[in-house]
ROVO-328068 format. One record per residue (C-alpha): residue in three letters; chain; x, y negated, z negated. Coordinates in Angstrom, 1 decimal. Layout:
BEGIN
SITE   resn   chain        X        Y        Z
SITE    ALA       A        X        Y        Z
...
END
This chain:
BEGIN
SITE   resn   chain        X        Y        Z
SITE    UNK       A     28.9    -89.6   -193.5
SITE    UNK       A     32.4    -91.1   -194.7
SITE    UNK       A     34.1    -92.1   -191.6
SITE    UNK       A     37.5    -90.6   -192.1
SITE    UNK       A     35.9    -87.3   -192.5
SITE    UNK       A     33.9    -87.4   -189.6
SITE    UNK       A     36.8    -88.5   -187.4
SITE    UNK       A     38.9    -85.8   -189.1
SITE    UNK       A     36.3    -82.9   -187.7
SITE    UNK       A     35.7    -85.0   -184.4
SITE    UNK       A     40.0    -84.7   -183.9
SITE    UNK       A     40.3    -81.0   -185.1
SITE    UNK       A     37.7    -80.0   -182.6
SITE    UNK       A     37.9    -82.6   -179.3
SITE    UNK       A     40.5    -80.2   -177.7
SITE    UNK       A     38.0    -77.0   -177.9
SITE    UNK       A     34.4    -79.1   -177.6
SITE    UNK       A     35.9    -81.0   -174.5
SITE    UNK       A     37.0    -77.7   -172.7
SITE    UNK       A     33.5    -76.5   -173.6
SITE    UNK       A     32.2    -79.4   -171.9
SITE    UNK       A     30.5    -81.2   -174.7
SITE    UNK       A     30.5    -84.7   -175.2
SITE    UNK       A     30.9    -86.7   -178.1
SITE    UNK       A     27.5    -89.2   -178.9
SITE    UNK       A     27.8    -91.0   -182.4
SITE    UNK       A     28.1    -88.2   -185.2
SITE    UNK       A     27.4    -85.3   -182.8
SITE    UNK       A     28.7    -83.2   -180.1
SITE    UNK       A     26.1    -82.5   -177.1
SITE    UNK       A     25.8    -80.7   -174.0
SITE    UNK       A     23.4    -79.1   -171.1
SITE    UNK       A     24.5    -76.1   -169.7
SITE    UNK       A     23.4    -74.6   -166.1
SITE    UNK       A     21.0    -77.3   -166.5
SITE    UNK       A     18.7    -75.3   -168.6
SITE    UNK       A     19.5    -75.3   -172.2
SITE    UNK       A     20.3    -78.4   -174.2
SITE    UNK       A     22.7    -77.9   -177.2
SITE    UNK       A     23.7    -80.1   -180.2
SITE    UNK       A     26.2    -80.0   -183.2
SITE    UNK       A     25.1    -82.9   -185.5
SITE    UNK       A     27.0    -83.9   -188.8
SITE    UNK       A     24.5    -85.4   -191.5
SITE    UNK       A     25.5    -87.0   -194.3
SITE    UNK       A     23.4    -86.9   -197.7
SITE    UNK       A     21.5    -90.0   -199.0
SITE    UNK       A     23.8    -90.2   -201.9
SITE    UNK       A     27.0    -89.7   -199.7
SITE    UNK       A     29.1    -87.4   -201.4
SITE    UNK       A     28.2    -84.5   -199.4
SITE    UNK       A     27.2    -83.2   -195.7
SITE    UNK       A     25.8    -80.6   -193.8
SITE    UNK       A     25.7    -79.4   -190.1
SITE    UNK       A     22.4    -79.3   -187.8
SITE    UNK       A     22.1    -77.5   -184.7
SITE    UNK       A     19.8    -77.9   -181.5
SITE    UNK       A     19.3    -75.1   -178.7
SITE    UNK       A     16.6    -76.1   -177.1
SITE    UNK       A     15.1    -75.5   -173.4
SITE    UNK       A     15.4    -78.2   -170.9
SITE    UNK       A     11.8    -77.3   -169.3
SITE    UNK       A      9.4    -78.0   -171.6
SITE    UNK       A     10.8    -80.9   -174.0
SITE    UNK       A      9.6    -84.5   -174.2
SITE    UNK       A     12.5    -85.3   -177.0
SITE    UNK       A     15.8    -84.0   -178.4
SITE    UNK       A     15.6    -84.2   -181.9
SITE    UNK       A     14.8    -80.7   -183.7
SITE    UNK       A     17.7    -79.7   -185.6
SITE    UNK       A     18.7    -76.2   -187.1
SITE    UNK       A     20.2    -76.3   -190.5
SITE    UNK       A     23.6    -74.4   -189.9
SITE    UNK       A     23.0    -72.3   -193.0
SITE    UNK       A     20.4    -70.5   -191.6
SITE    UNK       A     23.2    -69.1   -188.9
SITE    UNK       A     25.3    -68.1   -192.2
SITE    UNK       A     23.2    -67.1   -195.1
SITE    UNK       A     19.7    -68.2   -194.4
SITE    UNK       A     19.6    -70.9   -197.0
SITE    UNK       A     20.0    -74.8   -196.5
SITE    UNK       A     24.0    -75.3   -197.1
SITE    UNK       A     25.9    -78.6   -198.1
SITE    UNK       A     29.4    -79.3   -198.5
SITE    UNK       A     31.3    -82.1   -201.0
SITE    UNK       A     33.8    -84.0   -198.9
SITE    UNK       A     37.3    -82.5   -199.3
SITE    UNK       A     39.6    -81.4   -196.7
SITE    UNK       A     39.4    -77.6   -198.0
SITE    UNK       A     35.2    -78.0   -196.8
SITE    UNK       A     36.5    -79.8   -193.4
SITE    UNK       A     38.8    -76.6   -192.7
SITE    UNK       A     35.6    -74.5   -193.7
SITE    UNK       A     32.8    -76.1   -191.7
SITE    UNK       A     35.3    -76.4   -188.4
SITE    UNK       A     35.8    -72.4   -189.1
SITE    UNK       A     32.2    -71.7   -189.1
SITE    UNK       A     31.7    -73.8   -186.2
SITE    UNK       A     34.1    -71.9   -184.1
SITE    UNK       A     34.1    -68.8   -185.6
SITE    UNK       A     30.0    -68.4   -185.4
SITE    UNK       A     27.9    -71.3   -184.1
SITE    UNK       A     29.8    -71.9   -180.5
SITE    UNK       A     30.0    -67.9   -180.1
SITE    UNK       A     26.2    -68.3   -180.1
SITE    UNK       A     25.6    -71.1   -177.9
SITE    UNK       A     27.8    -69.7   -175.5
SITE    UNK       A     25.1    -66.7   -175.7
SITE    UNK       A     22.1    -68.7   -175.0
SITE    UNK       A     23.0    -71.0   -171.9
SITE    UNK       A     19.6    -69.9   -169.9
SITE    UNK       A     16.4    -69.8   -170.2
SITE    UNK       A     16.5    -65.9   -169.7
SITE    UNK       A     19.6    -65.9   -172.3
SITE    UNK       A     17.4    -67.7   -175.3
SITE    UNK       A     14.1    -66.2   -174.3
SITE    UNK       A     15.6    -62.7   -174.9
SITE    UNK       A     17.1    -63.8   -177.7
SITE    UNK       A     13.9    -64.7   -179.8
SITE    UNK       A     11.8    -62.2   -177.6
SITE    UNK       A     10.8    -59.9   -180.6
SITE    UNK       A      9.5    -62.9   -182.7
SITE    UNK       A      7.6    -64.0   -180.0
SITE    UNK       A      5.7    -61.0   -180.5
SITE    UNK       A      4.8    -61.7   -184.0
SITE    UNK       A      4.9    -65.9   -183.7
SITE    UNK       A      1.9    -66.5   -186.4
SITE    UNK       A      4.1    -64.2   -188.8
SITE    UNK       A      7.8    -65.9   -187.8
SITE    UNK       A      6.8    -69.6   -187.4
SITE    UNK       A      6.3    -69.7   -191.2
SITE    UNK       A     10.0    -68.1   -191.9
SITE    UNK       A     12.8    -70.6   -190.4
SITE    UNK       A     15.3    -69.4   -192.6
SITE    UNK       A     17.1    -67.3   -190.1
SITE    UNK       A     18.6    -68.9   -186.8
SITE    UNK       A     16.5    -66.8   -184.4
SITE    UNK       A     13.4    -68.2   -186.3
SITE    UNK       A     14.7    -71.4   -186.7
SITE    UNK       A     15.2    -71.8   -182.5
SITE    UNK       A     11.5    -70.6   -182.5
SITE    UNK       A     10.2    -72.9   -184.9
SITE    UNK       A     12.1    -75.8   -183.8
SITE    UNK       A     11.5    -75.8   -180.3
SITE    UNK       A      7.7    -76.0   -180.8
SITE    UNK       A      4.6    -74.4   -179.4
SITE    UNK       A      4.7    -76.1   -176.2
SITE    UNK       A      8.1    -75.8   -175.3
SITE    UNK       A      7.8    -72.1   -176.0
SITE    UNK       A      5.0    -71.7   -173.9
SITE    UNK       A      7.3    -73.1   -171.1
SITE    UNK       A     10.3    -71.1   -172.0
SITE    UNK       A      7.7    -67.9   -171.8
SITE    UNK       A      6.3    -69.2   -168.3
SITE    UNK       A     10.0    -69.9   -167.0
SITE    UNK       A     10.6    -65.8   -168.1
SITE    UNK       A      7.2    -64.9   -166.2
SITE    UNK       A      5.6    -63.3   -169.9
SITE    UNK       A      2.2    -64.7   -169.0
SITE    UNK       A      0.2    -63.1   -171.8
SITE    UNK       A      2.5    -64.6   -174.4
SITE    UNK       A      2.1    -67.7   -172.7
SITE    UNK       A     -2.0    -67.4   -173.5
SITE    UNK       A     -0.9    -66.2   -177.0
SITE    UNK       A      1.4    -69.5   -177.7
SITE    UNK       A     -1.6    -71.6   -176.5
SITE    UNK       A     -4.0    -70.0   -178.7
SITE    UNK       A     -1.7    -70.6   -181.7
SITE    UNK       A     -0.9    -74.2   -180.3
SITE    UNK       A     -4.7    -75.0   -180.1
SITE    UNK       A     -5.3    -73.8   -184.0
SITE    UNK       A     -2.6    -75.5   -185.0
SITE    UNK       A     -3.8    -78.8   -184.0
SITE    UNK       A     -6.9    -78.1   -185.7
SITE    UNK       A     -5.2    -77.5   -188.9
SITE    UNK       A     -2.8    -80.6   -188.2
SITE    UNK       A     -6.1    -82.7   -187.8
SITE    UNK       A     -8.1    -81.5   -190.8
SITE    UNK       A     -4.5    -82.1   -193.1
SITE    UNK       A     -4.6    -85.7   -191.7
SITE    UNK       A     -8.3    -86.0   -192.0
SITE    UNK       A     -8.1    -85.0   -195.5
SITE    UNK       A     -5.5    -87.6   -196.6
SITE    UNK       A     -7.6    -90.3   -195.1
SITE    UNK       A    -10.8    -89.4   -196.7
SITE    UNK       A     -8.6    -89.5   -200.3
SITE    UNK       A     -7.1    -92.6   -199.8
SITE    UNK       A    -10.8    -94.1   -198.3
SITE    UNK       A    -12.5    -92.9   -201.1
SITE    UNK       A    -10.3    -94.9   -203.5
SITE    UNK       A    -10.9    -98.5   -201.6
SITE    UNK       A    -14.1   -100.4   -202.0
SITE    UNK       A    -13.5   -103.4   -199.3
SITE    UNK       A    -15.6   -102.6   -196.2
SITE    UNK       A    -12.8   -103.6   -194.2
SITE    UNK       A    -10.1   -101.1   -195.4
SITE    UNK       A    -13.1    -98.5   -194.9
SITE    UNK       A    -13.3    -99.6   -191.4
SITE    UNK       A     -9.7    -99.2   -191.1
SITE    UNK       A    -10.1    -95.8   -192.2
SITE    UNK       A    -12.7    -94.7   -190.1
SITE    UNK       A    -10.7    -96.2   -187.2
SITE    UNK       A     -7.4    -94.4   -188.1
SITE    UNK       A     -9.6    -90.8   -188.1
SITE    UNK       A    -11.3    -91.8   -185.0
SITE    UNK       A     -7.7    -92.2   -183.4
SITE    UNK       A     -6.7    -89.0   -184.9
SITE    UNK       A     -9.2    -86.9   -183.7
SITE    UNK       A     -8.8    -89.0   -180.4
SITE    UNK       A     -4.8    -87.7   -180.7
SITE    UNK       A     -6.1    -83.9   -181.3
SITE    UNK       A     -8.5    -83.7   -178.4
SITE    UNK       A     -6.3    -84.9   -176.1
SITE    UNK       A     -3.7    -82.1   -177.3
SITE    UNK       A     -6.3    -79.5   -176.9
SITE    UNK       A     -7.5    -81.0   -173.8
SITE    UNK       A     -3.8    -80.4   -172.1
SITE    UNK       A     -3.8    -76.9   -174.0
SITE    UNK       A     -7.3    -75.9   -172.0
SITE    UNK       A     -6.0    -77.3   -168.7
SITE    UNK       A     -2.7    -75.1   -169.2
SITE    UNK       A     -4.9    -72.1   -170.3
SITE    UNK       A     -7.3    -72.5   -167.2
SITE    UNK       A     -4.3    -72.6   -164.7
SITE    UNK       A     -3.4    -69.6   -166.6
SITE    UNK       A     -6.3    -67.7   -166.0
SITE    UNK       A     -6.3    -68.9   -162.5
SITE    UNK       A     -3.1    -67.6   -161.8
SITE    UNK       A     -2.3    -71.4   -160.2
SITE    UNK       A      1.7    -70.6   -160.8
SITE    UNK       A      2.5    -73.0   -158.4
SITE    UNK       A      0.5    -76.0   -160.0
SITE    UNK       A      2.5    -74.8   -163.6
SITE    UNK       A      5.7    -74.5   -161.7
SITE    UNK       A      5.5    -77.8   -160.4
SITE    UNK       A      4.5    -79.2   -163.8
SITE    UNK       A      7.5    -77.9   -165.5
SITE    UNK       A     10.3    -78.8   -162.8
SITE    UNK       A      9.0    -82.0   -163.2
SITE    UNK       A      9.2    -82.4   -167.0
SITE    UNK       A     12.9    -80.7   -166.1
SITE    UNK       A     13.8    -83.3   -163.7
SITE    UNK       A     12.8    -86.1   -166.2
SITE    UNK       A     14.4    -84.5   -169.2
SITE    UNK       A     17.7    -83.9   -167.3
SITE    UNK       A     17.6    -87.3   -165.7
SITE    UNK       A     17.0    -89.1   -169.0
SITE    UNK       A     20.3    -86.7   -170.3
SITE    UNK       A     22.5    -87.4   -167.5
SITE    UNK       A     24.3    -90.4   -169.0
SITE    UNK       A     25.0    -88.4   -172.2
SITE    UNK       A     25.7    -85.2   -171.6
SITE    UNK       A     27.2    -85.3   -167.3
END
């Protein structure tokens, strides 16, 4: 993104963002609210260098392992991916949208309970809405990810929904593995070198191992749920939460 435009956006927003406890990190404004929700507003320039868009993150701290899922700002407005050319008017328009729309939504989603309530109706039909992320609620759910949704539901004592999410995650892992193996098989068919064939076989074994590790984790969580071992689950999510807060401490506090 052109330096003069990102500088202008930062300058025009910095007072309000500071008031709302956002901090500047690179091309982003970031904050953690109530030690429960990570929020980010990120400015992204196009590869061609002639336009830009805005990415939004609203993620529960209780489950994340990394902070990088973004929701396009257009999904908060029209359900479409919107890019702006670099002009004074476009900067003003984007800043206005952030001030009048995005920040209000962010300020309404500052706890696990608020975030869960916002997307609860979608979680009820999760397999349907996971495929459609062209509105901000579905986008939040999609980008948060199944395991983070599991912990969000657990934090809100929605144990039946936890089980539904684990089932979906297990199905998704199998779909992911099948697709990866198909790609490996297609490439393997195109080579005759025994060395390359062995490499493809090794890759497939690694993919199967990764998938099995994920399934083992899912089954572990499912067993704890079925046995009502909520204290163990609470301890697990507390540890994840503490790890994430410590990692984010130097950026957000």
